[in-house]
C-alpha positions as CSV (number, residue, x, y, z in Angstrom):
1,M,116.8,111.8,77.6
2,N,114.5,110.2,80.2
3,R,112.8,112.1,83.0
4,S,115.5,111.3,85.6
5,S,118.2,112.5,83.2
6,A,116.3,115.7,82.4
7,N,115.8,116.4,86.1
8,F,119.5,115.8,86.8
9,F,120.5,118.2,84.0
10,T,118.2,120.9,85.3
11,F,119.7,120.6,88.7
12,L,123.2,120.5,87.2
13,S,122.6,123.7,85.1
14,F,121.3,125.5,88.2
15,C,124.4,124.6,90.2
16,M,126.8,125.6,87.5
17,L,125.1,128.9,86.9
18,K,125.5,129.7,90.6
19,F,129.1,128.6,90.5
20,I,129.8,130.8,87.5
21,H,128.2,133.8,89.2
22,K,130.4,133.4,92.2
23,C,133.5,133.0,90.0
24,I,132.7,136.3,88.2
25,Y,132.1,138.1,91.5
26,K,135.2,136.7,93.3
27,F,137.8,136.3,90.6
28,K,136.6,138.8,88.1
29,F,136.9,138.2,84.4
30,K,140.2,136.2,84.3
31,N,138.6,133.0,85.6
32,T,135.2,133.4,83.9
33,F,136.4,131.7,80.7
34,F,137.4,128.6,82.8
35,C,134.1,128.5,84.5
36,M,132.3,128.7,81.2
37,F,134.4,125.9,79.8
38,C,133.5,123.6,82.7
39,F,129.8,124.4,82.3
40,I,129.9,123.5,78.6
41,C,131.7,120.2,79.3
42,L,129.1,119.3,81.9
43,Y,126.3,120.3,79.5
44,F,127.5,117.8,76.9
45,L,128.2,115.2,79.5
46,S,124.6,115.3,80.7
47,F,123.5,114.3,77.2
48,S,125.9,111.3,77.2
49,L,124.2,109.9,80.3
50,P,122.6,106.5,79.4
51,A,118.9,107.1,78.6
52,Q,116.7,104.4,79.9
53,E,113.2,103.4,78.8
54,L,110.6,101.0,80.2
55,F,107.7,99.6,78.2
56,L,104.7,97.4,78.9
57,T,104.1,95.7,75.6
58,A,102.5,92.7,73.9
59,K,105.0,92.7,71.0
60,Y,108.7,93.6,70.4
61,N,111.3,92.7,67.7
62,Q,114.6,90.9,67.8
63,K,116.4,94.2,68.5
64,G,114.4,94.8,71.6
65,I,112.2,97.6,70.2
66,A,108.6,97.6,71.4
67,D,106.0,97.9,68.8
68,P,104.2,101.2,69.5
69,K,100.9,99.7,68.3
70,F,101.1,97.1,71.0
71,S,102.6,99.2,73.8
72,S,100.7,101.1,76.4
73,N,100.5,102.1,80.1
74,E,96.9,100.9,80.2
75,W,95.8,97.3,79.5
76,K,92.7,95.2,79.8
77,I,93.3,91.6,80.9
78,D,91.2,88.4,80.9
79,A,89.0,88.6,83.9
80,I,89.2,84.9,84.6
81,E,92.7,83.7,83.5
82,G,94.6,87.0,83.5
83,S,96.8,88.0,80.6
84,F,100.6,88.1,80.0
85,L,102.5,91.1,78.8
86,Y,106.2,91.8,78.4
87,V,108.1,94.3,80.6
88,L,110.8,95.6,78.3
89,F,113.8,97.6,79.5
90,R,116.2,99.5,77.3
91,Q,119.2,101.7,77.8
92,E,121.8,103.3,75.5
93,K,124.8,101.3,76.7
94,E,125.2,97.6,77.0
95,I,123.8,96.0,80.2
96,T,126.8,94.9,82.2
97,D,125.1,93.4,85.2
98,S,124.5,89.6,85.3
99,K,121.0,90.1,86.4
100,L,118.3,92.8,86.8
101,Y,115.2,92.9,89.1
102,L,111.6,93.6,88.2
103,F,109.8,95.0,91.2
104,I,106.0,95.4,91.1
105,D,104.1,97.5,93.6
106,K,100.3,97.8,93.7
107,K,98.5,100.9,94.7
108,I,96.4,100.5,97.9
109,I,93.6,102.9,98.7
110,S,92.3,103.1,102.3
111,E,90.2,105.3,104.5
112,K,91.6,106.6,107.7
113,G,90.1,109.3,109.9
114,G,87.7,110.2,107.2
115,K,90.5,110.8,104.7
116,T,91.5,108.7,101.7
117,E,95.0,107.5,101.7
118,Q,96.9,106.1,98.8
119,R,100.2,104.2,98.9
120,F,102.1,101.5,97.0
121,E,102.8,98.2,98.6
122,E,105.1,95.4,97.4
123,Y,103.2,93.0,95.2
124,D,105.7,90.8,93.4
125,N,109.3,90.7,92.1
126,K,111.2,88.7,89.5
127,K,114.9,88.2,88.6
128,I,115.9,88.9,85.0
129,F,119.1,87.0,84.1
130,I,121.2,88.7,81.4
131,N,122.6,86.0,79.2
132,K,123.5,88.0,76.1
133,K,125.5,91.2,75.5
134,R,122.9,93.8,74.5
135,N,121.4,97.0,75.8
136,W,117.9,95.6,76.5
137,S,116.1,92.9,78.3
138,A,112.5,91.7,78.5
139,I,110.5,89.4,80.8
140,Q,107.1,87.9,80.4
141,Y,104.7,88.7,83.3
142,T,101.1,87.5,83.8
143,F,98.8,90.1,85.4
144,L,95.9,88.4,87.3
145,Q,94.3,91.4,89.1
146,A,93.1,94.8,88.1
147,G,94.6,97.8,89.7
148,V,97.2,100.6,89.4
149,Y,100.8,99.3,89.6
150,K,104.3,100.7,89.7
151,I,106.7,98.6,87.8
152,S,110.5,99.2,88.4
153,I,113.7,97.8,87.0
154,A,116.6,97.6,89.4
155,D,120.3,96.6,88.9
156,A,122.0,93.7,90.5
157,D,122.4,95.7,93.7
158,K,118.6,96.3,93.7
159,K,119.1,100.0,93.0
160,I,116.1,101.3,91.0
161,L,117.0,102.4,87.5
162,I,113.6,103.4,86.2
163,S,109.9,103.2,87.2
164,K,106.5,103.8,85.7
165,E,102.9,103.5,86.7
166,I,100.5,101.3,84.7
167,T,96.8,100.6,84.9
168,I,95.4,97.1,84.6
169,S,91.6,96.5,84.2
170,Y,89.4,93.6,83.3
171,K,87.8,92.7,80.0
172,S,84.3,91.5,80.2
173,K,84.5,87.7,79.6
174,V,82.1,84.9,78.7
175,V,83.2,81.3,79.3
176,F,81.5,78.0,78.5
177,S,81.8,74.9,80.7
178,H,80.1,71.6,81.3
179,D,80.0,72.3,85.1
180,L,80.8,74.7,87.9
181,N,82.9,74.2,91.1
182,E,81.8,74.8,94.7
183,E,82.6,78.5,94.3
184,K,80.4,78.7,91.2
185,Y,83.3,79.1,88.8
186,P,83.6,77.1,85.6
187,I,85.7,74.0,86.0
188,S,86.7,74.0,82.4
189,H,86.8,76.5,79.5
190,Q,85.4,74.8,76.4
191,K,84.3,75.9,73.0
192,N,83.3,72.5,71.6
193,F,80.6,70.3,73.1
194,K,79.0,67.0,72.3
195,L,75.3,67.2,71.4
196,E,74.5,64.7,74.1
197,K,76.0,67.0,76.7
198,A,74.5,70.2,75.1
199,K,71.0,68.7,75.4
200,K,71.5,68.5,79.2
201,G,72.7,72.1,79.4
202,I,75.9,74.1,79.0
203,Y,76.9,76.6,81.7
204,I,77.5,80.1,80.4
205,F,79.6,82.2,82.8
206,I,79.9,86.0,82.5
207,K,82.4,88.1,84.4
208,D,82.9,91.9,84.3
209,E,85.6,94.3,85.5
210,I,83.2,96.1,87.9
211,P,79.8,95.3,89.4
212,F,77.2,94.9,86.6
213,N,75.2,97.8,88.2
214,S,72.2,96.4,86.4
215,Q,69.2,94.4,87.7
216,S,69.2,92.1,84.6
217,L,71.3,90.6,81.9
218,K,70.0,89.9,78.4
219,I,71.4,87.0,76.5
220,I,70.9,86.7,72.8
221,I,71.9,83.4,71.2
222,E,72.2,83.1,67.4
223,K,72.9,80.1,65.3
224,Q,75.0,80.1,62.1
225,N,73.1,79.1,59.0
226,K,74.5,77.4,55.8
227,E,75.3,80.8,54.3
228,G,77.5,81.7,57.3
229,N,75.1,84.3,58.7
230,Y,73.7,84.2,62.2
231,Q,70.0,84.0,63.0
232,K,68.4,84.3,66.4
233,Y,68.1,81.0,68.2
234,T,66.8,82.2,71.5
235,E,66.8,85.2,73.8
236,E,66.7,85.2,77.6
237,I,66.6,87.8,80.4
238,F,68.0,87.0,83.8
239,F,67.5,89.1,86.9
240,I,70.6,89.5,89.0
241,D,72.0,91.3,92.0
242,K,73.4,94.6,90.6
243,K,76.4,94.4,93.0
244,L,77.7,91.2,91.3
245,R,80.6,91.2,89.0
246,F,79.9,87.7,87.7
247,S,76.8,85.6,86.9
248,F,76.0,82.3,85.1
249,F,73.1,80.4,83.7
250,N,72.5,77.0,82.1
251,Q,71.4,76.8,78.5
252,I,70.2,73.8,76.6
253,F,71.1,73.4,72.9
254,E,69.0,70.9,70.9
255,S,71.0,70.8,67.7
256,K,74.5,70.8,66.2
257,G,76.0,74.0,64.9
258,T,78.0,77.1,65.7
259,Y,76.4,79.6,68.1
260,R,77.1,83.2,68.9
261,I,76.3,84.3,72.5
262,S,76.0,88.0,73.1
263,V,75.6,89.4,76.7
264,F,73.9,92.8,77.3
265,K,73.2,94.7,80.4
266,D,70.4,97.4,80.7
267,K,69.0,95.6,77.6
268,D,71.1,97.3,75.0
269,Q,74.7,97.8,76.4
270,L,76.9,95.0,75.0
271,L,79.2,93.5,77.6
272,T,80.8,90.7,75.7
273,T,80.4,88.1,72.9
274,G,81.5,84.5,72.7
275,F,81.2,81.5,70.4
276,L,80.7,77.8,70.9
277,K,80.2,74.8,68.8
278,V,77.9,71.8,69.3
279,V,79.1,68.7,67.4
């Protein structure tokens, strides 16, 4: 039984108990049995109400069952490209509507009169067309921004069936590119580079969920040897504005090979690791 069904049953039980009490007081014992019979019928009816479930998952099977190892209300997404997940809706009975709706609202926090106000505002919506006779449906959705969201499934009449709050945050990310655009973002995401280009410099772009809150980033670059182990190639420290969430630098690679790039803040706190290959 989901939360809405449980709340309904609690309310129903309260109403029936009040009704039975009135019957006992007004009609004495002769109608008490009838009242009890009605209460028992409604009790079992409440359990027959269609339970509904909503999952945010990265994996589900052909029966529409979300893998618990890949399902959560909290997710980290790619800070640059975003990440897609599946919104999976299930109920006990077959879905009879020809379509459902996915409504996504985002929590907005604002200051007003010295007080903090929180509210959900419409962020996005999608139609989910039901083409098969089954009791579940899933839609792929790409989250691009961090935040707290309320995701809801509604029927064809746009009546909300079930909702839940989820939290999306960013993963620290390192990206390699041969150049940056005017906004200082990488114009390409590459992992393989020609030696000719590598000798001129490869842009290494770092983005975090929140401001770095550090005055410097330490970059350790290691090169893979013939045994498959990584040995230090170079180490650099870059001073940055601690309010920034992203930074970049240009690194020259003089030889072919596979490199591991590790980014630290405060000298020893690992932010992210990436790999590139010079051919």
